[in-house]
PQR file with spaces between the fields and no chain letter, atoms N, CA, C, O and H, PARSE charges and radii, in Angstrom:
ATOM       1  N    MET     1     171.060   18.931  -34.086 -0.4000 1.5000
ATOM       2  CA   MET     1     170.142   18.343  -35.457 -0.0000 2.0000
ATOM       3  C    MET     1     169.617   19.312  -35.842  0.5500 1.7000
ATOM       4  O    MET     1     169.247   20.204  -35.078 -0.5500 1.4000
ATOM       5  N    SER     2     169.424   19.357  -37.543 -0.4000 1.5000
ATOM       6  CA   SER     2     168.987   20.268  -38.173 -0.0000 2.0000
ATOM       7  C    SER     2     167.870   20.119  -38.171  0.5500 1.7000
ATOM       8  O    SER     2     167.747   19.112  -37.474 -0.5500 1.4000
ATOM       9  H    SER     2     169.724   18.632  -38.163  0.4000 1.0000
ATOM      10  N    ILE     3     166.701   20.480  -38.534 -0.4000 1.5000
ATOM      11  CA   ILE     3     165.339   19.793  -39.377 -0.0000 2.0000
ATOM      12  C    ILE     3     165.143   20.663  -40.636  0.5500 1.7000
ATOM      13  O    ILE     3     165.107   21.883  -40.793 -0.5500 1.4000
ATOM      14  H    ILE     3     166.800   21.297  -39.100  0.4000 1.0000
ATOM      15  N    HIS     4     164.983   19.209  -41.808 -0.4000 1.5000
ATOM      16  CA   HIS     4     164.898   19.658  -43.212 -0.0000 2.0000
ATOM      17  C    HIS     4     163.927   19.563  -43.681  0.5500 1.7000
ATOM      18  O    HIS     4     163.030   18.730  -43.554 -0.5500 1.4000
ATOM      19  H    HIS     4     165.012   18.218  -41.680  0.4000 1.0000
ATOM      20  N    GLN     5     164.046   20.513  -44.331 -0.4000 1.5000
ATOM      21  CA   GLN     5     161.738   20.410  -44.837 -0.0000 2.0000
ATOM      22  C    GLN     5     161.902   19.365  -46.260  0.5500 1.7000
ATOM      23  O    GLN     5     162.893   19.222  -46.977 -0.5500 1.4000
ATOM      24  H    GLN     5     164.775   21.190  -44.435  0.4000 1.0000
ATOM      25  N    ARG     6     161.361   19.105  -46.300 -0.4000 1.5000
ATOM      26  CA   ARG     6     160.833   18.547  -47.497 -0.0000 2.0000
ATOM      27  C    ARG     6     159.074   18.561  -48.238  0.5500 1.7000
ATOM      28  O    ARG     6     158.094   18.460  -47.501 -0.5500 1.4000
ATOM      29  H    ARG     6     160.556   19.221  -45.718  0.4000 1.0000
ATOM      30  N    ILE     7     158.965   18.681  -49.544 -0.4000 1.5000
ATOM      31  CA   ILE     7     157.808   18.476  -50.672 -0.0000 2.0000
ATOM      32  C    ILE     7     157.264   17.401  -50.452  0.5500 1.7000
ATOM      33  O    ILE     7     157.914   17.120  -49.445 -0.5500 1.4000
ATOM      34  H    ILE     7     159.761   18.763  -50.143  0.4000 1.0000
ATOM      35  N    HIS     8     156.642   16.626  -50.569 -0.4000 1.5000
ATOM      36  CA   HIS     8     156.528   15.062  -50.659 -0.0000 2.0000
ATOM      37  C    HIS     8     154.973   15.314  -51.676  0.5500 1.7000
ATOM      38  O    HIS     8     154.098   16.177  -51.621 -0.5500 1.4000
ATOM      39  H    HIS     8     156.114   16.854  -51.387  0.4000 1.0000
ATOM      40  N    ILE     9     155.154   14.232  -52.473 -0.4000 1.5000
ATOM      41  CA   ILE     9     153.954   14.691  -54.134 -0.0000 2.0000
ATOM      42  C    ILE     9     153.399   13.235  -53.852  0.5500 1.7000
ATOM      43  O    ILE     9     154.032   12.183  -53.948 -0.5500 1.4000
ATOM      44  H    ILE     9     155.866   13.530  -52.518  0.4000 1.0000
ATOM      45  N    ALA    10     151.544   13.473  -53.336 -0.4000 1.5000
ATOM      46  CA   ALA    10     151.648   12.177  -53.650 -0.0000 2.0000
ATOM      47  C    ALA    10     151.227   11.391  -54.898  0.5500 1.7000
ATOM      48  O    ALA    10     150.281   11.687  -55.628 -0.5500 1.4000
ATOM      49  H    ALA    10     151.030   14.328  -53.258  0.4000 1.0000
ATOM      50  N    LEU    11     151.910   10.532  -55.018 -0.4000 1.5000
ATOM      51  CA   LEU    11     151.672   10.365  -57.030 -0.0000 2.0000
ATOM      52  C    LEU    11     149.999   10.066  -57.390  0.5500 1.7000
ATOM      53  O    LEU    11     149.279   10.575  -58.250 -0.5500 1.4000
ATOM      54  H    LEU    11     152.678   10.291  -54.425  0.4000 1.0000
ATOM      55  N    ASP    12     149.834    9.465  -56.795 -0.4000 1.5000
ATOM      56  CA   ASP    12     148.688    8.050  -56.797 -0.0000 2.0000
ATOM      57  C    ASP    12     147.833    9.477  -56.639  0.5500 1.7000
ATOM      58  O    ASP    12     146.801    9.229  -56.017 -0.5500 1.4000
ATOM      59  H    ASP    12     150.418    9.051  -56.097  0.4000 1.0000
ATOM      60  N    GLN    13     147.891   10.369  -56.866 -0.4000 1.5000
ATOM      61  CA   GLN    13     146.874   11.919  -56.064 -0.0000 2.0000
ATOM      62  C    GLN    13     146.693   12.629  -57.501  0.5500 1.7000
ATOM      63  O    GLN    13     145.641   12.442  -58.113 -0.5500 1.4000
ATOM      64  H    GLN    13     148.730   10.570  -57.372  0.4000 1.0000
ATOM      65  N    CYS    14     147.996   13.674  -58.198 -0.4000 1.5000
ATOM      66  CA   CYS    14     148.297   13.873  -58.741 -0.0000 2.0000
ATOM      67  C    CYS    14     147.439   13.720  -60.040  0.5500 1.7000
ATOM      68  O    CYS    14     147.090   12.614  -60.454 -0.5500 1.4000
ATOM      69  H    CYS    14     148.851   13.826  -57.701  0.4000 1.0000
ATOM      70  N    GLU    15     147.035   15.207  -60.821 -0.4000 1.5000
ATOM      71  CA   GLU    15     146.304   14.569  -61.854 -0.0000 2.0000
ATOM      72  C    GLU    15     146.947   15.260  -62.992  0.5500 1.7000
ATOM      73  O    GLU    15     146.135   15.397  -63.908 -0.5500 1.4000
ATOM      74  H    GLU    15     147.318   16.105  -60.485  0.4000 1.0000
ATOM      75  N    GLY    16     148.255   15.804  -63.297 -0.4000 1.5000
ATOM      76  CA   GLY    16     148.574   17.018  -64.112 -0.0000 2.0000
ATOM      77  C    GLY    16     148.931   17.221  -64.500  0.5500 1.7000
ATOM      78  O    GLY    16     149.942   17.172  -65.201 -0.5500 1.4000
ATOM      79  H    GLY    16     148.915   15.693  -62.553  0.4000 1.0000
ATOM      80  N    HIS    17     147.712   17.827  -64.006 -0.4000 1.5000
ATOM      81  CA   HIS    17     147.182   19.189  -64.027 -0.0000 2.0000
ATOM      82  C    HIS    17     148.476   21.089  -64.002  0.5500 1.7000
ATOM      83  O    HIS    17     148.238   22.187  -64.506 -0.5500 1.4000
ATOM      84  H    HIS    17     146.891   17.866  -63.437  0.4000 1.0000
ATOM      85  N    GLY    18     149.461   20.699  -63.350 -0.4000 1.5000
ATOM      86  CA   GLY    18     150.481   21.345  -63.825 -0.0000 2.0000
ATOM      87  C    GLY    18     150.609   22.850  -63.025  0.5500 1.7000
ATOM      88  O    GLY    18     151.429   23.766  -63.093 -0.5500 1.4000
ATOM      89  H    GLY    18     149.655   19.808  -62.941  0.4000 1.0000
ATOM      90  N    GLN    19     149.415   22.629  -62.262 -0.4000 1.5000
ATOM      91  CA   GLN    19     149.896   23.956  -61.155 -0.0000 2.0000
ATOM      92  C    GLN    19     150.305   24.876  -60.163  0.5500 1.7000
ATOM      93  O    GLN    19     150.023   25.990  -59.721 -0.5500 1.4000
ATOM      94  H    GLN    19     148.749   21.885  -62.206  0.4000 1.0000
ATOM      95  N    CYS    20     151.821   23.062  -59.848 -0.4000 1.5000
ATOM      96  CA   CYS    20     152.512   23.581  -58.771 -0.0000 2.0000
ATOM      97  C    CYS    20     153.441   24.699  -59.241  0.5500 1.7000
ATOM      98  O    CYS    20     153.792   25.742  -58.687 -0.5500 1.4000
ATOM      99  H    CYS    20     152.050   22.157  -60.207  0.4000 1.0000
ATOM     100  N    ALA    21     153.985   23.709  -61.454 -0.4000 1.5000
ATOM     101  CA   ALA    21     154.783   24.399  -62.068 -0.0000 2.0000
ATOM     102  C    ALA    21     154.405   24.995  -62.512  0.5500 1.7000
ATOM     103  O    ALA    21     155.203   25.197  -63.427 -0.5500 1.4000
ATOM     104  H    ALA    21     153.700   22.862  -61.903  0.4000 1.0000
ATOM     105  N    ALA    22     153.313   25.850  -62.695 -0.4000 1.5000
ATOM     106  CA   ALA    22     153.069   27.319  -62.710 -0.0000 2.0000
ATOM     107  C    ALA    22     154.109   28.178  -62.164  0.5500 1.7000
ATOM     108  O    ALA    22     155.129   28.750  -62.552 -0.5500 1.4000
ATOM     109  H    ALA    22     152.665   25.685  -61.951  0.4000 1.0000
ATOM     110  N    VAL    23     153.297   28.003  -60.906 -0.4000 1.5000
ATOM     111  CA   VAL    23     153.370   28.173  -59.847 -0.0000 2.0000
ATOM     112  C    VAL    23     155.042   29.057  -59.085  0.5500 1.7000
ATOM     113  O    VAL    23     155.448   29.994  -58.398 -0.5500 1.4000
ATOM     114  H    VAL    23     152.469   27.539  -60.591  0.4000 1.0000
ATOM     115  N    ALA    24     155.432   27.896  -59.857 -0.4000 1.5000
ATOM     116  CA   ALA    24     157.248   27.374  -58.775 -0.0000 2.0000
ATOM     117  C    ALA    24     158.448   26.545  -59.733  0.5500 1.7000
ATOM     118  O    ALA    24     159.238   25.727  -59.263 -0.5500 1.4000
ATOM     119  H    ALA    24     155.102   27.134  -60.415  0.4000 1.0000
ATOM     120  N    PRO    25     158.394   26.882  -60.901 -0.5600 1.5000
ATOM     121  CA   PRO    25     158.605   26.722  -62.149  0.2800 2.0000
ATOM     122  C    PRO    25     160.294   25.753  -61.350  0.5500 1.7000
ATOM     123  O    PRO    25     160.738   24.771  -61.946 -0.5500 1.4000
ATOM     124  N    ARG    26     161.171   26.415  -59.644 -0.4000 1.5000
ATOM     125  CA   ARG    26     162.789   25.997  -60.566 -0.0000 2.0000
ATOM     126  C    ARG    26     162.620   24.868  -59.192  0.5500 1.7000
ATOM     127  O    ARG    26     163.608   24.273  -58.761 -0.5500 1.4000
ATOM     128  H    ARG    26     160.810   27.212  -59.160  0.4000 1.0000
ATOM     129  N    LEU    27     160.791   24.625  -58.403 -0.4000 1.5000
ATOM     130  CA   LEU    27     160.589   22.696  -57.754 -0.0000 2.0000
ATOM     131  C    LEU    27     160.550   22.010  -58.331  0.5500 1.7000
ATOM     132  O    LEU    27     161.316   21.057  -58.474 -0.5500 1.4000
ATOM     133  H    LEU    27     159.988   25.109  -58.753  0.4000 1.0000
ATOM     134  N    TYR    28     159.263   22.392  -59.063 -0.4000 1.5000
ATOM     135  CA   TYR    28     158.704   21.147  -59.540 -0.0000 2.0000
ATOM     136  C    TYR    28     158.488   20.444  -60.896  0.5500 1.7000
ATOM     137  O    TYR    28     157.817   20.884  -61.830 -0.5500 1.4000
ATOM     138  H    TYR    28     158.641   23.166  -58.948  0.4000 1.0000
ATOM     139  N    GLU    29     158.999   19.568  -60.862 -0.4000 1.5000
ATOM     140  CA   GLU    29     159.642   19.445  -62.490 -0.0000 2.0000
ATOM     141  C    GLU    29     158.179   18.258  -62.914  0.5500 1.7000
ATOM     142  O    GLU    29     157.508   17.716  -62.035 -0.5500 1.4000
ATOM     143  H    GLU    29     159.544   19.211  -60.104  0.4000 1.0000
ATOM     144  N    LEU    30     157.997   18.106  -64.080 -0.4000 1.5000
ATOM     145  CA   LEU    30     156.498   17.710  -64.170 -0.0000 2.0000
ATOM     146  C    LEU    30     157.256   17.191  -65.781  0.5500 1.7000
ATOM     147  O    LEU    30     158.021   17.745  -66.570 -0.5500 1.4000
ATOM     148  H    LEU    30     158.542   18.546  -64.793  0.4000 1.0000
ATOM     149  N    ASP    31     156.335   15.388  -65.716 -0.4000 1.5000
ATOM     150  CA   ASP    31     156.525   15.287  -66.722 -0.0000 2.0000
ATOM     151  C    ASP    31     155.370   15.716  -68.451  0.5500 1.7000
ATOM     152  O    ASP    31     154.282   16.252  -68.238 -0.5500 1.4000
ATOM     153  H    ASP    31     155.713   14.938  -65.075  0.4000 1.0000
ATOM     154  N    ASP    32     155.877   15.340  -70.329 -0.4000 1.5000
ATOM     155  CA   ASP    32     155.088   15.501  -71.098 -0.0000 2.0000
ATOM     156  C    ASP    32     154.296   15.562  -70.359  0.5500 1.7000
ATOM     157  O    ASP    32     154.587   16.314  -69.429 -0.5500 1.4000
ATOM     158  H    ASP    32     156.761   14.906  -70.502  0.4000 1.0000
ATOM     159  N    ASP    33     152.816   14.854  -70.254 -0.4000 1.5000
ATOM     160  CA   ASP    33     151.609   15.028  -69.517 -0.0000 2.0000
ATOM     161  C    ASP    33     151.181   15.429  -68.362  0.5500 1.7000
ATOM     162  O    ASP    33     150.250   14.945  -67.719 -0.5500 1.4000
ATOM     163  H    ASP    33     152.580   14.243  -71.010  0.4000 1.0000
ATOM     164  N    GLY    34     152.115   16.660  -67.976 -0.4000 1.5000
ATOM     165  CA   GLY    34     151.948   16.962  -67.032 -0.0000 2.0000
ATOM     166  C    GLY    34     151.690   16.618  -65.248  0.5500 1.7000
ATOM     167  O    GLY    34     151.310   17.301  -64.298 -0.5500 1.4000
ATOM     168  H    GLY    34     152.872   17.053  -68.498  0.4000 1.0000
ATOM     169  N    PHE    35     152.137   15.159  -65.432 -0.4000 1.5000
ATOM     170  CA   PHE    35     152.872   14.717  -64.085 -0.0000 2.0000
ATOM     171  C    PHE    35     154.096   14.619  -63.156  0.5500 1.7000
ATOM     172  O    PHE    35     155.152   14.137  -63.567 -0.5500 1.4000
ATOM     173  H    PHE    35     152.446   14.604  -66.205  0.4000 1.0000
ATOM     174  N    ALA    36     153.937   15.112  -61.806 -0.4000 1.5000
ATOM     175  CA   ALA    36     154.955   15.246  -61.065 -0.0000 2.0000
ATOM     176  C    ALA    36     156.266   14.175  -61.173  0.5500 1.7000
ATOM     177  O    ALA    36     156.168   12.961  -60.999 -0.5500 1.4000
ATOM     178  H    ALA    36     153.080   15.503  -61.472  0.4000 1.0000
ATOM     179  N    LEU    37     157.469   14.878  -61.488 -0.4000 1.5000
ATOM     180  CA   LEU    37     158.580   13.665  -61.664 -0.0000 2.0000
ATOM     181  C    LEU    37     158.671   13.064  -60.718  0.5500 1.7000
ATOM     182  O    LEU    37     158.237   11.916  -60.615 -0.5500 1.4000
ATOM     183  H    LEU    37     157.549   15.864  -61.629  0.4000 1.0000
ATOM     184  N    ARG    38     159.457   13.910  -59.489 -0.4000 1.5000
ATOM     185  CA   ARG    38     159.749   13.549  -57.576 -0.0000 2.0000
ATOM     186  C    ARG    38     158.564   13.027  -57.271  0.5500 1.7000
ATOM     187  O    ARG    38     158.047   12.379  -58.181 -0.5500 1.4000
ATOM     188  H    ARG    38     159.810   14.842  -59.573  0.4000 1.0000
ATOM     189  N    ALA    39     157.909   13.116  -56.163 -0.4000 1.5000
ATOM     190  CA   ALA    39     158.092   12.328  -55.413 -0.0000 2.0000
ATOM     191  C    ALA    39     157.887   13.168  -54.503  0.5500 1.7000
ATOM     192  O    ALA    39     156.786   13.690  -54.328 -0.5500 1.4000
ATOM     193  H    ALA    39     158.329   13.642  -55.424  0.4000 1.0000
ATOM     194  N    ASP    40     159.126   13.461  -53.657 -0.4000 1.5000
ATOM     195  CA   ASP    40     159.708   13.904  -52.993 -0.0000 2.0000
ATOM     196  C    ASP    40     161.482   14.422  -52.965  0.5500 1.7000
ATOM     197  O    ASP    40     162.531   13.907  -53.351 -0.5500 1.4000
ATOM     198  H    ASP    40     160.020   13.037  -53.799  0.4000 1.0000
ATOM     199  N    PHE    41     161.015   16.003  -52.129 -0.4000 1.5000
ATOM     200  CA   PHE    41     162.319   16.284  -52.771 -0.0000 2.0000
ATOM     201  C    PHE    41     162.880   17.988  -51.789  0.5500 1.7000
ATOM     202  O    PHE    41     162.367   19.094  -51.960 -0.5500 1.4000
ATOM     203  H    PHE    41     160.162   16.421  -51.815  0.4000 1.0000
ATOM     204  N    GLU    42     164.560   17.493  -50.376 -0.4000 1.5000
ATOM     205  CA   GLU    42     163.464   18.735  -49.648 -0.0000 2.0000
ATOM     206  C    GLU    42     164.050   20.416  -50.637  0.5500 1.7000
ATOM     207  O    GLU    42     164.682   20.616  -51.674 -0.5500 1.4000
ATOM     208  H    GLU    42     164.976   16.594  -50.237  0.4000 1.0000
ATOM     209  N    VAL    43     163.570   21.064  -49.866 -0.4000 1.5000
ATOM     210  CA   VAL    43     163.754   22.482  -50.230 -0.0000 2.0000
ATOM     211  C    VAL    43     165.040   23.563  -49.267  0.5500 1.7000
ATOM     212  O    VAL    43     165.477   23.586  -48.117 -0.5500 1.4000
ATOM     213  H    VAL    43     163.057   20.901  -49.023  0.4000 1.0000
ATOM     214  N    ALA    44     165.199   24.137  -50.201 -0.4000 1.5000
ATOM     215  CA   ALA    44     166.721   25.327  -50.245 -0.0000 2.0000
ATOM     216  C    ALA    44     165.781   26.104  -48.667  0.5500 1.7000
ATOM     217  O    ALA    44     164.553   26.062  -48.731 -0.5500 1.4000
ATOM     218  H    ALA    44     164.844   24.119  -51.135  0.4000 1.0000
ATOM     219  N    PRO    45     166.236   26.561  -47.753 -0.5600 1.5000
ATOM     220  CA   PRO    45     165.288   28.010  -47.309  0.2800 2.0000
ATOM     221  C    PRO    45     165.028   28.811  -47.559  0.5500 1.7000
ATOM     222  O    PRO    45     164.135   29.430  -46.981 -0.5500 1.4000
ATOM     223  N    GLU    46     165.742   29.286  -48.671 -0.4000 1.5000
ATOM     224  CA   GLU    46     165.305   30.518  -49.905 -0.0000 2.0000
ATOM     225  C    GLU    46     163.690   29.386  -50.310  0.5500 1.7000
ATOM     226  O    GLU    46     162.790   29.273  -49.476 -0.5500 1.4000
ATOM     227  H    GLU    46     166.468   28.783  -49.140  0.4000 1.0000
ATOM     228  N    LEU    47     163.665   29.040  -50.988 -0.4000 1.5000
ATOM     229  CA   LEU    47     162.856   28.512  -51.197 -0.0000 2.0000
ATOM     230  C    LEU    47     161.813   28.539  -51.006  0.5500 1.7000
ATOM     231  O    LEU    47     160.875   28.934  -51.698 -0.5500 1.4000
ATOM     232  H    LEU    47     164.395   29.132  -51.665  0.4000 1.0000
ATOM     233  N    VAL    48     161.872   28.005  -49.780 -0.4000 1.5000
ATOM     234  CA   VAL    48     160.097   27.238  -48.692 -0.0000 2.0000
ATOM     235  C    VAL    48     158.808   28.440  -49.261  0.5500 1.7000
ATOM     236  O    VAL    48     157.699   28.091  -49.664 -0.5500 1.4000
ATOM     237  H    VAL    48     162.634   27.684  -49.217  0.4000 1.0000
ATOM     238  N    ASP    49     159.265   29.803  -49.171 -0.4000 1.5000
ATOM     239  CA   ASP    49     158.070   30.466  -49.510 -0.0000 2.0000
ATOM     240  C    ASP    49     157.583   29.996  -51.221  0.5500 1.7000
ATOM     241  O    ASP    49     156.445   30.405  -51.451 -0.5500 1.4000
ATOM     242  H    ASP    49     160.166   30.087  -48.843  0.4000 1.0000
ATOM     243  N    GLU    50     158.180   29.280  -52.354 -0.4000 1.5000
ATOM     244  CA   GLU    50     158.363   29.744  -53.356 -0.0000 2.0000
ATOM     245  C    GLU    50     158.166   28.172  -54.133  0.5500 1.7000
ATOM     246  O    GLU    50     158.061   27.899  -55.328 -0.5500 1.4000
ATOM     247  H    GLU    50     159.105   28.948  -52.168  0.4000 1.0000
ATOM     248  N    ALA    51     158.167   26.916  -52.395 -0.4000 1.5000
ATOM     249  CA   ALA    51     157.260   26.018  -52.440 -0.0000 2.0000
ATOM     250  C    ALA    51     156.732   25.200  -52.083  0.5500 1.7000
ATOM     251  O    ALA    51     156.621   24.047  -52.499 -0.5500 1.4000
ATOM     252  H    ALA    51     158.253   27.138  -51.424  0.4000 1.0000
ATOM     253  N    ASP    52     155.967   26.192  -50.475 -0.4000 1.5000
ATOM     254  CA   ASP    52     154.489   26.639  -50.226 -0.0000 2.0000
ATOM     255  C    ASP    52     153.496   27.151  -51.598  0.5500 1.7000
ATOM     256  O    ASP    52     152.468   26.548  -51.905 -0.5500 1.4000
ATOM     257  H    ASP    52     156.057   27.129  -50.138  0.4000 1.0000
ATOM     258  N    SER    53     153.920   28.154  -52.213 -0.4000 1.5000
ATOM     259  CA   SER    53     152.562   29.082  -53.325 -0.0000 2.0000
ATOM     260  C    SER    53     152.843   27.257  -54.397  0.5500 1.7000
ATOM     261  O    SER    53     152.799   27.381  -55.621 -0.5500 1.4000
ATOM     262  H    SER    53     154.756   28.644  -51.964  0.4000 1.0000
ATOM     263  N    GLY    54     152.980   26.460  -54.084 -0.4000 1.5000
ATOM     264  CA   GLY    54     153.219   25.123  -55.039 -0.0000 2.0000
ATOM     265  C    GLY    54     152.536   23.884  -55.002  0.5500 1.7000
ATOM     266  O    GLY    54     152.046   23.121  -55.836 -0.5500 1.4000
ATOM     267  H    GLY    54     153.016   26.360  -53.090  0.4000 1.0000
ATOM     268  N    ARG    55     152.626   23.913  -54.088 -0.4000 1.5000
ATOM     269  CA   ARG    55     151.821   23.099  -52.496 -0.0000 2.0000
ATOM     270  C    ARG    55     150.227   23.448  -52.830  0.5500 1.7000
ATOM     271  O    ARG    55     149.325   22.677  -53.159 -0.5500 1.4000
ATOM     272  H    ARG    55     153.024   24.533  -53.411  0.4000 1.0000
ATOM     273  N    THR    56     150.204   25.137  -52.591 -0.4000 1.5000
ATOM     274  CA   THR    56     148.732   25.254  -52.135 -0.0000 2.0000
ATOM     275  C    THR    56     148.098   25.114  -53.523  0.5500 1.7000
ATOM     276  O    THR    56     147.186   24.287  -53.549 -0.5500 1.4000
ATOM     277  H    THR    56     150.936   25.763  -52.324  0.4000 1.0000
ATOM     278  N    ALA    57     148.355   25.705  -54.642 -0.4000 1.5000
ATOM     279  CA   ALA    57     148.410   25.187  -55.741 -0.0000 2.0000
ATOM     280  C    ALA    57     147.413   24.503  -56.849  0.5500 1.7000
ATOM     281  O    ALA    57     146.632   24.862  -57.730 -0.5500 1.4000
ATOM     282  H    ALA    57     149.096   26.377  -54.622  0.4000 1.0000
ATOM     283  N    CYS    58     148.146   22.758  -56.001 -0.4000 1.5000
ATOM     284  CA   CYS    58     147.748   21.475  -55.911 -0.0000 2.0000
ATOM     285  C    CYS    58     146.400   21.614  -55.735  0.5500 1.7000
ATOM     286  O    CYS    58     146.159   21.951  -54.576 -0.5500 1.4000
ATOM     287  H    CYS    58     148.781   22.466  -55.285  0.4000 1.0000
ATOM     288  N    PRO    59     145.366   21.484  -56.450 -0.5600 1.5000
ATOM     289  CA   PRO    59     144.158   21.934  -56.701  0.2800 2.0000
ATOM     290  C    PRO    59     143.197   19.851  -56.464  0.5500 1.7000
ATOM     291  O    PRO    59     141.995   19.603  -56.555 -0.5500 1.4000
ATOM     292  N    MET    60     144.466   18.749  -56.144 -0.4000 1.5000
ATOM     293  CA   MET    60     144.787   17.996  -56.171 -0.0000 2.0000
ATOM     294  C    MET    60     144.578   17.394  -53.920  0.5500 1.7000
ATOM     295  O    MET    60     144.229   16.501  -53.148 -0.5500 1.4000
ATOM     296  H    MET    60     145.443   18.950  -56.070  0.4000 1.0000
ATOM     297  N    SER    61     145.286   19.153  -54.068 -0.4000 1.5000
ATOM     298  CA   SER    61     145.844   18.355  -52.672 -0.0000 2.0000
ATOM     299  C    SER    61     146.693   17.109  -52.548  0.5500 1.7000
ATOM     300  O    SER    61     145.993   16.308  -51.929 -0.5500 1.4000
ATOM     301  H    SER    61     145.569   19.878  -54.695  0.4000 1.0000
ATOM     302  N    ALA    62     147.649   16.653  -52.782 -0.4000 1.5000
ATOM     303  CA   ALA    62     148.914   16.182  -53.383 -0.0000 2.0000
ATOM     304  C    ALA    62     150.034   16.195  -52.690  0.5500 1.7000
ATOM     305  O    ALA    62     150.676   15.229  -52.277 -0.5500 1.4000
ATOM     306  H    ALA    62     148.217   17.304  -53.285  0.4000 1.0000
ATOM     307  N    ILE    63     150.399   18.133  -52.493 -0.4000 1.5000
ATOM     308  CA   ILE    63     151.537   17.466  -52.509 -0.0000 2.0000
ATOM     309  C    ILE    63     151.604   18.778  -50.413  0.5500 1.7000
ATOM     310  O    ILE    63     150.853   19.697  -50.085 -0.5500 1.4000
ATOM     311  H    ILE    63     149.877   18.918  -52.828  0.4000 1.0000
ATOM     312  N    ARG    64     153.093   18.015  -49.443 -0.4000 1.5000
ATOM     313  CA   ARG    64     152.427   17.771  -48.407 -0.0000 2.0000
ATOM     314  C    ARG    64     154.118   18.657  -47.647  0.5500 1.7000
ATOM     315  O    ARG    64     154.732   19.183  -48.575 -0.5500 1.4000
ATOM     316  H    ARG    64     153.702   17.268  -49.709  0.4000 1.0000
ATOM     317  N    TRP    65     154.429   18.742  -47.052 -0.4000 1.5000
ATOM     318  CA   TRP    65     155.421   19.493  -46.084 -0.0000 2.0000
ATOM     319  C    TRP    65     155.514   18.038  -46.145  0.5500 1.7000
ATOM     320  O    TRP    65     154.657   17.406  -46.761 -0.5500 1.4000
ATOM     321  H    TRP    65     153.931   18.314  -46.298  0.4000 1.0000
ATOM     322  N    ARG    66     156.913   17.196  -45.297 -0.4000 1.5000
ATOM     323  CA   ARG    66     157.421   17.112  -44.860 -0.0000 2.0000
ATOM     324  C    ARG    66     158.900   17.360  -44.103  0.5500 1.7000
ATOM     325  O    ARG    66     159.871   17.987  -44.527 -0.5500 1.4000
ATOM     326  H    ARG    66     157.609   17.709  -44.796  0.4000 1.0000
ATOM     327  N    GLU    67     158.738   16.694  -42.916 -0.4000 1.5000
ATOM     328  CA   GLU    67     160.271   16.932  -41.692 -0.0000 2.0000
ATOM     329  C    GLU    67     161.060   15.901  -41.101  0.5500 1.7000
ATOM     330  O    GLU    67     160.912   15.155  -40.133 -0.5500 1.4000
ATOM     331  H    GLU    67     157.949   16.185  -42.572  0.4000 1.0000
ATOM     332  N    ASP    68     162.136   16.115  -42.160 -0.4000 1.5000
ATOM     333  CA   ASP    68     163.336   15.066  -41.320 -0.0000 2.0000
ATOM     334  C    ASP    68     163.671   15.478  -40.334  0.5500 1.7000
ATOM     335  O    ASP    68     164.491   14.861  -39.654 -0.5500 1.4000
ATOM     336  H    ASP    68     162.256   16.721  -42.947  0.4000 1.0000
C-alpha cells in the first residue's frame, strides 16, 4: 500500500493573500480574488518540495499536509 501525499486547504481560513500561488503556481490555483479554488489535491512526489513552499508561505497557516 502506498501513501499518497495530499495538500488540504482550509477554505474558511484562506484570506486570499495568494502567497501559496506566488511561490508554487503550478500547484495552487486561485480565483480572481486570490482565494484557493481547490481544497484538497494530491501532490506528485517530484512536486512535494514546491507544495511545501506554498504551504509555509501561507500567512494564515490554512494549508496542511494530509496522508491517505
